[in-house]
C-alpha positions as a printed Julia matrix, in Angstrom:
65×3 Matrix{Float64}:
 83.23  -37.21  23.05
 79.72  -36.31  25.05
 80.63  -34.68  28.85
 79.85  -37.16  31.22
 79.25  -35.47  34.25
 75.52  -35.4   35.17
 73.22  -32.38  35.94
 72.83  -31.42  39.36
 69.77  -30.37  39.05
 67.49  -32.24  41.75
 63.92  -30.54  40.55
 63.6   -28.05  42.4
 63.64  -25.24  39.86
 63.35  -21.99  41.52
 65.52  -18.65  41.29
 66.35  -16.85  44.44
 67.18  -13.04  43.84
 70.64  -14.19  43.64
 69.74  -16.21  40.47
 70.44  -19.16  41.49
 68.61  -22.29  41.76
 67.35  -23.24  45.15
 67.7   -27.02  44.39
 71.16  -27.37  42.54
 72.69  -23.11  43.59
 73.86  -23.13  39.75
 72.61  -19.41  37.97
 70.37  -19.27  35.27
 72.75  -18.87  32.79
 74.66  -22.12  34.02
 71.67  -23.99  33.6
 70.93  -22.55  30.22
 74.47  -23.36  28.76
 75.24  -26.43  30.92
 74.7   -29.08  27.7
 77.38  -27.21  25.6
 79.3   -27.05  28.52
 82.57  -29.58  28.38
 83.31  -31.62  31.7
 86.08  -29.54  33.05
 83.5   -26.25  32.75
 80.73  -28.28  34.04
 83.08  -28.84  37.22
 83.78  -25.79  37.39
 80.42  -24.51  37.9
 79.8   -27.53  39.95
 82.5   -25.91  42.39
 80.99  -22.5   41.93
 77.76  -23.97  43.09
 79.39  -25.46  46.2
 80.44  -22.52  47.44
 77.4   -20.76  47.15
 75.26  -23.61  48.93
 77.94  -22.95  51.76
 77.4   -19.46  51.99
 73.59  -19.93  51.56
 74.11  -22.54  55.21
 72.52  -24.93  53.17
 76.07  -27.65  52.89
 78.29  -27.62  55.77
 81.51  -29.47  56.11
 81.36  -32.1   58.6
 83.0   -31.6   61.53
 87.0   -32.65  62.37
 86.93  -35.97  64.4
């Protein structure tokens, strides 16, 4: 069965000093290996990308209502 978790690539493919893409916040290794990963591994990569985005200040949690 093929993986169903889509790539988070948004076409902004520039690696920063930490070797993370400025568009999707995956590492160069994660981007390279993406096609071979199963859905569970892809979800793990996406969770780590979210952590990186928050650390970089480009993703914020909504304020409590």
